[in-house]
NURO-294382 format. One line per field, with one value per residue: residue number from 1; residue in one letter; x, y, z of N, C-alpha, C, O, CB in turn. Coordinates in steps of 0.001 Angstrom, whole numbers. Glycine has a CB too. Layout:
BEGIN
num NUM,...
residuo a,...
n_east X,...
n_north Y,...
n_up Z,...
ca_east X,...
ca_north Y,...
ca_up Z,...
c_east X,...
c_north Y,...
c_up Z,...
o_east X,...
o_north Y,...
o_up Z,...
cb_east X,...
cb_north Y,...
cb_up Z,...
This chain:
BEGIN
num 1,2,3,4,5,6,7,8,9,10,11,12,13,14,15,16,17,18,19,20,21,22,23,24,25,26,27,28,29,30,31,32,33,34,35,36,37,38,39,40,41,42,43,44,45,46,47,48,49,50,51,52,53,54,55,56,57,58,59,60,61,62,63,64,65,66,67,68,69,70,71,72,73,74,75,76,77,78,79,80,81,82,83,84,85,86,87,88,89,90,91,92,93,94,95,96,97,98,99,100,101,102,103,104,105,106,107,108,109,110,111,112,113,114,115,116,117,118,119,120,121,122,123,124,125,126,127,128,129,130,131,132,133,134,135,136,137,138,139,140,141,142,143,144,145,146,147,148,149,150,151,152,153,154,155,156,157,158,159,160,161,162,163,164,165,166,167,168,169,170,171,172,173,174,175,176,177,178,179,180,181,182,183,184,185,186,187,188,189,190,191,192,193,194
residuo m,n,r,a,i,q,v,v,g,v,v,w,l,s,a,v,a,a,i,c,a,d,q,t,k,p,p,k,p,p,p,p,p,k,p,p,p,a,a,k,v,p,a,n,n,p,g,g,a,p,k,r,p,p,l,p,n,p,d,n,p,i,d,r,l,l,r,m,s,p,e,q,r,e,r,a,i,e,k,f,p,p,q,q,q,a,n,f,r,k,r,f,e,n,f,d,k,q,t,e,a,q,k,q,r,q,l,q,h,l,d,e,f,w,s,l,p,p,d,k,q,k,l,v,r,d,q,m,n,a,f,k,a,l,p,q,d,r,l,t,i,v,i,q,a,y,v,m,l,s,r,m,s,p,d,d,r,s,d,r,l,a,r,p,q,f,r,s,r,f,t,p,g,e,l,q,i,l,s,v,l,p,q,y,y,p,a,p,g,t,r,p,n,q
n_east -33177,-30820,-28597,-28330,-27496,-25142,-23737,-23542,-22184,-19558,-18241,-18452,-16881,-14169,-13395,-13088,-11175,-9118,-8678,-7698,-4995,-3684,-3088,-318,1327,2935,2465,420,2128,1068,-1032,-130,493,-1473,-602,511,-1249,80,1586,495,2749,3533,2830,5117,7067,8266,10350,12389,13944,15757,13895,13739,14614,12717,13313,14055,11608,11240,8999,7290,5990,6108,9057,9716,9300,10421,12735,11904,11121,9702,7131,6343,6380,3602,1876,1942,804,-1369,-2858,-3490,-5572,-6723,-5643,-3542,-1811,-1492,268,2008,3214,4202,6225,7663,8120,9986,12185,13234,14241,16365,20106,22102,23633,22626,20198,21109,22359,20631,18658,20578,20649,18178,18963,20417,18592,16439,18554,18614,18284,14556,13733,15157,14263,11272,12096,13446,11426,9788,10633,11209,8334,8052,9625,8647,6656,7513,7246,7261,9411,10934,11886,13836,16124,16135,16827,19349,20649,21190,22496,24290,25615,25313,26806,29600,31509,30577,31582,32197,29622,28127,29867,29025,26268,25803,27111,25763,25377,24139,22384,20521,19250,17584,14506,12926,11903,12997,15811,15379,14981,17337,19600,18640,18326,20490,22333,21309,19675,21343,21841,21266,23530,25687,28619,29965,32706,34868
n_north -39861,-42034,-41384,-38696,-38944,-40674,-38747,-36432,-38596,-39282,-36703,-36147,-38090,-37366,-35193,-35727,-37755,-35666,-34317,-35722,-36166,-33558,-34153,-35059,-33008,-30593,-28060,-24978,-21999,-19445,-17019,-13497,-11548,-8417,-5454,-2405,482,2805,5675,8507,10421,12977,13827,15525,15222,16932,17596,16702,14224,11358,8859,5430,2024,-324,-2226,-6167,-7869,-10571,-11797,-11983,-14256,-14096,-13764,-16444,-17344,-16223,-17911,-19624,-21563,-19756,-20891,-22924,-20265,-19069,-21329,-21086,-19049,-18704,-19072,-17197,-14430,-12091,-9527,-9927,-11669,-9535,-8287,-9624,-10517,-7962,-7361,-10332,-9175,-7024,-7971,-9748,-7918,-7149,-7277,-10176,-10430,-8228,-10060,-12167,-11441,-9868,-12561,-13803,-12040,-13021,-15677,-15132,-14195,-16307,-18534,-17851,-18422,-19494,-17339,-15001,-14743,-13953,-11765,-9837,-9708,-8231,-5632,-4995,-4581,-2973,-900,-229,1294,3582,7575,9090,11416,10259,7814,8108,9238,7384,4982,5796,5924,2926,2229,2569,1930,-1202,-1438,-1605,-3176,-5458,-4231,-2295,-1325,-1224,130,3031,3099,3507,5812,8900,11072,10122,8045,10234,11217,9660,8294,5664,3282,3320,3206,731,-901,26,-1056,-3874,-4602,-4053,-6055,-8463,-8541,-7437,-4289,-4617,-5180,-4470,-4631,-5534,-4493,-6655
n_up -23220,-21991,-23332,-22680,-19857,-20152,-21083,-19859,-17159,-18840,-19189,-16091,-15181,-16896,-15734,-13385,-13670,-14312,-12478,-10785,-11800,-12048,-9403,-9120,-9868,-8692,-6393,-6789,-6884,-3811,-4210,-4563,-2349,-1886,-3137,-1481,-1163,-3904,-3598,-5191,-7595,-8862,-12411,-13421,-11941,-9484,-7631,-8581,-8142,-9930,-12018,-10721,-11108,-11015,-7801,-7578,-6008,-3553,-2925,-4611,-7109,-9813,-9905,-9400,-11489,-13944,-14329,-16190,-19006,-22313,-22984,-20952,-18786,-20057,-19395,-16833,-16112,-16508,-14981,-13517,-12433,-15222,-15258,-13606,-15085,-17326,-16162,-15180,-17981,-18530,-17036,-18268,-19985,-20294,-18553,-20628,-22278,-21407,-21006,-21524,-19296,-17205,-16541,-15626,-13357,-11785,-11028,-9774,-7353,-6749,-6037,-4254,-1862,-1740,-310,2093,5303,6432,8382,7956,5586,6191,7548,5432,3611,5336,5432,2972,2445,4508,3063,348,1066,2128,2003,-949,-1274,1183,158,-1330,14,1398,-135,-1565,1253,1188,-773,-672,2087,1651,23,1704,3498,6605,8790,8593,7807,10181,11709,10485,10369,13508,13934,15433,13811,11651,11926,13054,10450,10235,10619,13565,12135,9249,10035,11080,7969,7034,8945,8044,5131,3423,4822,4434,2059,-347,-2401,-5688,-7991,-6407,-4471,-1137,352,1036
ca_east -32433,-29948,-28140,-27808,-26716,-23777,-22817,-22871,-20923,-18556,-17587,-17775,-15245,-12972,-13295,-12191,-9589,-8303,-8450,-6152,-3790,-2867,-2194,893,1911,3647,1263,704,2783,-39,-1264,915,-112,-2127,701,-8,-1740,1077,1516,423,3288,2717,3725,6159,8078,8461,10763,13604,14761,15667,13324,14629,14828,12381,13780,13413,10293,11587,7897,6482,6159,7106,10721,10366,8278,11683,13765,11067,10974,8333,5901,6468,5520,2474,1152,1742,-20,-2632,-3827,-3728,-6667,-6525,-4921,-2114,-1519,-900,1224,3239,3440,4870,7248,8969,8684,11047,13355,13656,14421,17631,21249,22205,24675,21628,19275,22087,22384,18873,18954,21639,20304,17285,18890,20873,17576,16321,19460,18765,16723,12921,13601,15480,13388,10606,12491,14015,10194,8596,11307,10939,7313,8305,10630,7830,5659,7630,6693,8657,10592,12329,12560,15184,17125,16916,17468,21113,21840,20881,23079,25921,25450,25323,28750,30344,32066,29989,32347,32132,28406,28142,30267,27705,24731,26441,27203,24812,25113,23597,21205,19984,19049,16550,13414,13335,11411,13774,17132,16010,15345,18555,20149,18699,18394,21929,22719,20411,19641,22188,20825,21527,24547,26805,28889,30371,34047,35052
ca_north -39533,-42585,-40522,-37136,-39657,-40742,-37756,-36096,-39399,-38994,-35605,-35997,-39240,-36613,-34224,-36873,-38051,-34337,-33567,-36939,-35915,-32585,-34373,-35476,-31766,-29572,-27022,-23749,-20927,-18775,-15498,-12716,-10196,-7329,-4224,-1168,1665,3409,6938,9450,11305,13727,13337,16429,14911,18088,17302,16400,12567,10616,7560,4294,639,-1381,-3304,-7326,-8313,-11780,-12576,-12078,-15415,-13561,-13861,-17649,-17874,-15522,-18955,-20801,-21204,-18820,-21821,-22702,-19785,-18748,-21868,-21092,-17444,-19053,-20056,-16041,-13363,-11803,-8203,-10154,-11913,-8149,-7731,-10641,-10662,-6679,-7833,-11080,-8651,-6126,-8729,-10253,-7389,-6783,-8069,-11608,-9961,-7792,-11096,-12977,-10368,-10012,-13855,-14254,-11306,-13915,-16780,-15047,-14346,-17805,-19466,-17387,-19342,-18854,-16486,-14412,-14160,-13451,-10452,-9359,-9812,-7665,-4950,-4405,-3943,-1107,29,609,2059,5175,8088,9088,12140,9629,6550,8682,9339,5678,4710,6372,5095,1689,1309,2775,743,-2202,-1789,-1488,-4501,-5678,-3852,-357,-637,-1364,1640,3596,2806,3797,7372,9769,12128,9246,7954,11582,11581,8325,7625,4458,2757,3754,2654,-698,-1010,-34,-2462,-5333,-4868,-4093,-6682,-10058,-8367,-6126,-3432,-5511,-4863,-4167,-6189,-5311,-4723,-7256
ca_up -21749,-21468,-23449,-21659,-18869,-20464,-21790,-18189,-17107,-19380,-18412,-14993,-15251,-17418,-14343,-11830,-13923,-14597,-10937,-10168,-12638,-10978,-7661,-9384,-9909,-7622,-5827,-7540,-5654,-3611,-4883,-4425,-1193,-2463,-2509,-191,-2420,-4522,-3632,-6282,-7565,-9987,-13575,-14021,-11064,-8835,-6767,-9524,-8360,-10926,-11734,-10324,-11201,-9404,-6996,-7268,-4780,-3389,-2608,-5879,-7665,-10820,-9812,-9675,-13200,-14775,-14974,-16938,-20813,-22146,-22731,-18741,-18101,-20322,-18852,-15144,-15392,-16999,-13595,-12472,-13235,-16386,-14803,-13352,-16219,-17887,-15358,-15708,-19325,-18948,-16687,-18441,-21821,-19554,-18198,-21971,-22975,-20514,-21596,-20544,-17891,-16381,-16422,-14962,-11922,-11452,-11092,-8841,-6723,-6315,-5537,-2732,-1290,-1415,6,3287,6325,6435,9359,7350,4698,6313,7827,4658,3246,6238,5447,1441,2801,5272,2352,-539,2072,2418,1151,-2210,-506,2385,-276,-2517,708,1924,-1267,-1780,2076,1235,-1846,262,3093,547,-1029,2539,4756,7712,10289,7940,8099,11748,12155,9963,11224,15059,14139,15700,12465,10509,12672,12922,9305,9528,11762,13607,11160,8357,10353,10965,6821,6175,9460,7543,4210,3049,5311,3610,514,-592,-3302,-6859,-8603,-5249,-3627,-472,155,2431
c_east -31619,-28599,-27061,-27319,-25530,-23036,-22164,-22017,-19733,-17626,-17162,-16664,-14052,-12639,-12741,-10434,-8371,-7655,-7538,-4879,-3144,-2738,-940,2025,2017,2604,1837,1287,1108,78,-685,346,-694,-856,-83,-259,-77,888,1481,1681,2976,3404,4994,7017,8833,9490,12522,13945,14731,15134,14675,14000,13982,13005,13289,12506,10545,10194,7279,6683,6471,8721,11003,9904,10035,12287,12939,11140,9680,6874,5609,5646,3975,1384,642,850,-1035,-4139,-4162,-4814,-5872,-5573,-3885,-1569,-837,-33,2494,3659,4400,6170,8200,9136,10260,12471,13782,14268,15983,18882,21190,22895,23288,20855,20088,22250,21013,18277,19781,21162,19020,17882,19662,19547,17122,17017,19576,17688,15557,12849,13920,14846,12298,10900,12514,12308,9619,9762,11234,9483,7516,9055,9824,6894,5658,7007,7815,9765,11799,12958,13568,16153,17371,17558,19072,21982,21793,21823,24556,26103,25689,26503,29859,30312,31040,30468,32187,30758,27811,28504,29277,26875,24778,26524,26002,24453,24560,22280,20056,19244,17627,15457,14009,13316,12663,15453,17108,15666,17050,19724,20195,19029,19729,22779,22205,20376,20097,21389,21634,22617,25911,27314,29801,32040,34751,36538
c_north -40209,-41769,-39304,-38030,-39848,-39816,-36591,-37694,-39331,-38006,-35450,-36651,-38395,-35336,-34995,-37014,-37032,-34084,-34425,-36406,-34401,-32768,-34953,-34310,-30813,-28319,-25845,-22391,-20203,-17515,-14943,-11708,-9305,-6109,-3429,-341,2540,5303,7853,10558,11897,13890,14109,16206,16374,18067,16889,14967,12063,9418,6376,3129,109,-2509,-4757,-7467,-10195,-12713,-12711,-13369,-15387,-14151,-15299,-18141,-16908,-17144,-19896,-20126,-20377,-19659,-21793,-21635,-18748,-19810,-21775,-19880,-17816,-18889,-18560,-15173,-12549,-10582,-8920,-10929,-10738,-8506,-8744,-10549,-9193,-7445,-9192,-10124,-7765,-6898,-9456,-9490,-6848,-7786,-9570,-11136,-9601,-9032,-11970,-12158,-10610,-11357,-14269,-13541,-12564,-14938,-16624,-15066,-15314,-18698,-18682,-18143,-18550,-17714,-14931,-13671,-13218,-11782,-9396,-9041,-8155,-6023,-3587,-4074,-2533,-110,864,941,3350,5869,8605,10127,11085,8683,6877,8738,8063,4780,4502,5818,3847,1191,1956,2052,-966,-2454,-1555,-2655,-4429,-4563,-2215,-116,-863,-187,2864,3886,3250,5120,7743,10322,11370,8897,9246,11799,10750,8380,6212,3126,2142,3099,1313,-1360,-1297,-898,-3619,-5528,-5038,-5286,-8205,-9524,-6653,-5125,-4350,-4290,-4297,-5009,-5433,-5461,-5333,-7394
c_up -21384,-22068,-23165,-20483,-18712,-20463,-20496,-17450,-17341,-19021,-17069,-14342,-15701,-16184,-13232,-12150,-14093,-12851,-10372,-10566,-12353,-10174,-8086,-9393,-8774,-7108,-6539,-6398,-5351,-4254,-4270,-3188,-2420,-1775,-1842,-1828,-2710,-4423,-4991,-6337,-9074,-11109,-13791,-12651,-10357,-8236,-7646,-9157,-9300,-10605,-11433,-10674,-10239,-8715,-7160,-6080,-4716,-3220,-3584,-6938,-9145,-10954,-9900,-11114,-13892,-15253,-15545,-18388,-20604,-22575,-21186,-18761,-18664,-19506,-17080,-15074,-15837,-16001,-12340,-13191,-14149,-15958,-14277,-13870,-17035,-17552,-15665,-16812,-19393,-18320,-17425,-19899,-21227,-19461,-19521,-22552,-22488,-21090,-20716,-18894,-16733,-15742,-14994,-13240,-10672,-10571,-10097,-7355,-5639,-5554,-3922,-1794,-849,-1072,1421,3889,6064,7275,9031,6444,4960,6893,6489,3764,3849,6097,3959,1951,2966,3768,1044,-8,2067,1291,91,-1734,559,1371,-1125,-1738,1477,670,-1349,-577,1982,403,-1040,1210,2625,-5,487,3394,5839,8442,9828,8205,9506,12335,11951,10607,12695,14685,14632,14656,11546,10627,12791,11512,8749,10683,12097,12492,9613,8761,10376,9544,6722,7725,8365,6475,3606,3479,4796,2577,-225,-2127,-4316,-7597,-7688,-4659,-2899,-331,1493,3033
o_east -31082,-27645,-25862,-26297,-24817,-21892,-21044,-20826,-18845,-16481,-16110,-15863,-12986,-11555,-11977,-9348,-7165,-6567,-6677,-3899,-1929,-2219,-375,3207,1080,2000,3005,783,175,1103,-398,-547,-434,-410,-1265,213,721,142,2442,1785,2395,4610,5946,7694,9917,9781,13602,14335,13647,15399,15875,12774,14210,13125,12085,12981,10144,10164,6532,7719,6976,9298,12099,10193,10701,12261,13262,11189,8935,5755,4960,4422,3401,314,-335,183,-1954,-5359,-4637,-4927,-4673,-4464,-2878,-529,320,730,3575,4886,5309,6995,9411,10037,11375,13521,14952,14991,16664,18642,20550,22610,22953,20825,19715,22182,20686,17551,19475,21226,18999,17421,19639,19469,17213,16583,20660,16606,15470,11914,13352,14773,12147,10139,11819,12215,9198,9438,11217,9381,7366,8949,10061,5923,4723,6507,9028,10944,13025,14178,14201,17235,18413,18574,19773,23143,22492,22169,25700,27086,26236,27031,31029,29291,30578,29561,32088,30419,26668,27868,28808,26735,23657,25721,25054,23267,24427,21320,18852,18510,16930,15928,14938,14195,12964,16171,18034,15984,17724,20778,21191,19882,20081,23757,23056,21199,19612,20380,22658,22532,26925,26771,30519,32616,35068,36708
o_north -39735,-41548,-39055,-37470,-39524,-39807,-36136,-37413,-39307,-38233,-34934,-36273,-38538,-34778,-34634,-36754,-37277,-33790,-34044,-36229,-34295,-31864,-35470,-34455,-30404,-27766,-25602,-22053,-20269,-17042,-15470,-10997,-9462,-5925,-3685,-455,2798,5981,7852,11424,11415,14107,13514,17178,16767,19259,16883,14384,12127,8793,6370,3126,15,-3632,-4863,-6999,-10963,-13939,-13690,-13324,-16348,-14763,-15682,-19208,-17799,-17484,-21074,-18971,-20215,-19151,-21029,-21760,-17938,-19405,-22129,-19683,-17070,-18736,-18535,-15207,-12306,-10741,-8299,-11224,-10915,-9102,-8569,-10462,-9188,-8032,-9160,-10287,-7930,-6615,-9829,-9931,-6171,-8903,-9929,-11499,-10304,-9101,-12236,-12741,-11101,-11203,-15337,-14206,-12824,-15167,-17355,-15979,-15506,-19829,-18838,-18466,-17396,-16955,-13942,-12445,-12127,-10830,-8382,-7905,-7222,-5225,-2362,-2852,-1511,1104,2019,913,4151,5453,8527,9778,11161,8518,5977,8416,7717,4085,3495,5416,3343,15,1504,1327,-1778,-3494,-1312,-3080,-3306,-3801,-1226,952,-420,455,3546,4848,3384,5758,7008,10223,11918,9183,9073,12787,10863,8558,5628,2340,1020,2603,590,-2549,-2295,-1343,-4169,-6393,-6173,-5624,-9090,-10017,-5545,-5551,-4866,-3065,-3811,-6046,-4661,-6423,-4791,-7875
o_up -20383,-21321,-23293,-20088,-17762,-20009,-20262,-17318,-16489,-18630,-16690,-13487,-15103,-16014,-12337,-11631,-14058,-12356,-9579,-9841,-12524,-9519,-7122,-9077,-8087,-8027,-6843,-5327,-6151,-4747,-3195,-3648,-3613,-642,-1611,-2959,-1809,-5129,-5760,-5468,-10046,-10991,-14295,-12314,-10787,-8339,-7054,-10169,-9880,-9579,-11710,-10573,-9033,-9204,-6929,-5046,-5590,-3322,-3587,-7602,-9724,-11853,-10309,-11655,-14420,-16436,-15395,-18811,-19637,-22500,-20472,-18759,-17937,-19052,-16420,-14058,-15498,-16064,-11205,-14417,-14006,-16469,-14618,-13280,-17417,-18312,-16226,-16767,-20224,-19020,-17201,-20721,-21722,-20037,-19437,-23446,-23259,-21550,-19728,-17753,-15780,-14513,-13851,-12158,-9591,-9589,-9567,-6321,-4436,-4436,-2931,-972,364,-1288,1983,3399,5644,7018,9494,6358,4411,6717,6433,3299,3165,6976,3840,1843,2295,3595,692,-764,2032,246,289,-1778,634,1385,-1678,-2228,2034,667,-1246,-647,2862,512,-1086,1052,3372,-399,192,3934,6044,8775,10555,8712,9616,13171,12862,11362,13185,15366,14355,14339,10452,9912,12602,11547,7742,11807,11541,12140,9206,7892,10010,9584,6471,7269,7895,6272,3284,2813,4888,1806,-456,-2690,-3869,-7694,-8189,-4277,-3534,-839,2552,4153
cb_east -33100,-30126,-28688,-29376,-26959,-23571,-23875,-24651,-20958,-18862,-18234,-18468,-15298,-13401,-14790,-12972,-9526,-9585,-9830,-6053,-4236,-3042,-3007,787,1342,5091,1089,-860,4390,-334,-2470,1334,1427,-4033,1678,1635,-3359,1029,2477,-972,4550,2265,2961,5644,9119,7603,9687,14961,14397,16739,12302,14972,16213,11219,13527,14316,8079,12566,7136,6810,5077,7187,11431,10054,5570,13055,14803,9263,10674,8497,6201,8360,6438,2433,1603,3303,321,-2379,-2268,-2264,-7532,-7829,-5668,-1780,-2615,-1187,705,3028,1894,4263,6834,8889,7022,10499,13054,12795,13309,17275,22853,23537,25994,20721,19111,23683,22156,18010,19441,23278,19876,16593,19515,21786,16962,16008,20826,18744,16798,11719,14402,16057,12904,10018,13899,15366,9488,8198,12332,11103,6856,10122,11997,7440,5853,9196,5833,8087,9688,11746,11689,15126,16998,15492,17088,21312,21898,19584,22638,26241,23902,24532,29421,30157,33826,30209,34400,32448,27435,29078,31526,27104,24304,28019,27501,25081,26422,24294,21724,21171,20376,17429,11662,12763,10330,13546,17654,15414,14816,19101,19192,17703,17707,22557,22595,18704,17907,24131,20800,19868,24016,26493,29582,29622,34678,34453
cb_north -39522,-44056,-40542,-35700,-40570,-41145,-36860,-35584,-40100,-38862,-34746,-36012,-40731,-35914,-33642,-39207,-38748,-32781,-33421,-38735,-36075,-31632,-35678,-36174,-31187,-28807,-26759,-23342,-19392,-18674,-14790,-12018,-9086,-7205,-3162,-229,3165,2717,7215,10189,11018,15047,13389,18196,13975,18435,16261,17450,11447,10516,7138,4243,213,-2093,-2946,-8188,-7776,-11795,-12205,-10787,-16133,-12070,-13240,-18686,-16534,-14307,-19693,-21097,-22828,-17350,-23429,-22096,-19174,-18694,-22810,-20881,-15692,-20505,-21862,-15093,-12241,-11605,-7117,-10375,-12374,-6770,-7634,-11931,-10796,-4975,-8001,-13115,-6952,-5753,-9758,-10617,-6696,-7109,-7142,-12971,-8051,-6874,-12036,-12962,-8463,-10153,-14163,-13718,-9955,-14418,-17784,-13563,-14019,-18329,-19693,-15913,-19360,-19908,-17000,-14872,-15035,-14314,-10590,-10326,-11322,-8747,-5883,-5628,-4483,-1142,-993,169,1800,5733,8999,9726,13315,8519,5577,10260,10436,4427,5695,8345,5257,1379,1635,4084,897,-1877,280,-403,-4188,-6966,-4588,82,-1020,-2405,2046,3011,1058,3031,8227,10596,12844,8022,7621,12614,11353,6391,7400,4227,3945,5411,3088,-1698,204,2085,-2999,-5996,-4235,-2925,-6184,-10728,-8771,-6792,-1424,-6047,-3961,-3499,-7815,-5717,-3396,-8667
cb_up -20661,-21694,-23452,-20998,-18798,-21408,-23137,-16848,-17557,-20301,-18483,-14365,-16652,-19127,-13795,-11874,-15125,-15319,-9854,-10986,-14235,-10645,-6301,-10628,-10794,-8431,-3950,-8391,-6443,-2291,-5008,-5889,-18,-1893,-3680,1497,-1580,-6094,-2906,-6135,-7080,-9642,-14885,-14516,-11947,-8095,-6002,-9303,-7708,-11496,-13153,-8889,-11025,-9468,-5747,-7174,-5624,-2216,-1705,-6646,-7395,-10473,-8333,-8542,-13764,-13548,-13966,-16301,-22151,-23285,-23246,-17659,-17322,-21815,-19301,-14078,-15869,-17392,-12448,-12101,-12182,-17260,-13726,-12354,-16720,-17564,-13760,-15725,-20327,-18256,-15542,-18551,-22995,-17961,-16974,-22787,-23210,-18686,-21380,-21484,-18317,-17177,-18087,-16059,-12636,-13068,-12218,-9430,-7752,-7323,-6617,-2435,-1737,-2086,-1056,3414,8392,7043,10370,7139,4161,6801,8484,4120,3935,8351,5696,-153,3828,7186,1730,-1629,3396,2567,1741,-4028,591,4154,-934,-3334,1446,2672,-2042,-1692,3485,943,-3903,989,3589,-468,-2939,3055,5653,8267,10624,5883,7106,12282,11363,9268,11305,15664,12878,16541,11740,10358,13980,13096,8555,9384,11098,14565,10883,8352,11560,12199,6175,5422,10675,7562,3813,3584,6398,4013,116,-1004,-3405,-7879,-9530,-4271,-4487,81,-297,2392
């Protein structure tokens, strides 16, 4: 009986010591928000729209993990549910397959986002969520405009957004996306002509 009490006491003290040791570590990132349900696109892609690479999501903790060593990544993702772990590992594998230049561009793009003030980060997150919720047929059109506007100088971009023939092609929500994202989170690999 005494031995059982001693074992329980040792296990309890070990748990308390582990909890106290965890308090010196930085807090783990909050779990990512659940993505909106994806629109089902037929496998044969009847619209003929070219497949596009996914845009990096600055609100996703995986983007912060990309800078870690593989060992640090593995330790960090062990705290997530199994399905998320599998998704993270797949993203890491895709990231590691990129050339060094592609990796640097993606990381620089994320750095530009994190350098924004918190209110602008929230604005970008909200517009990215609206962007990703667009139906596939509208998404293709908005992506083309997004990339084009990202390449423009701020003055040219404002002029284009003010044109009635440009505005007539988009809904108010899409115009909001096109007003915010090219300004604060330009398309990857684009540099405005200033």
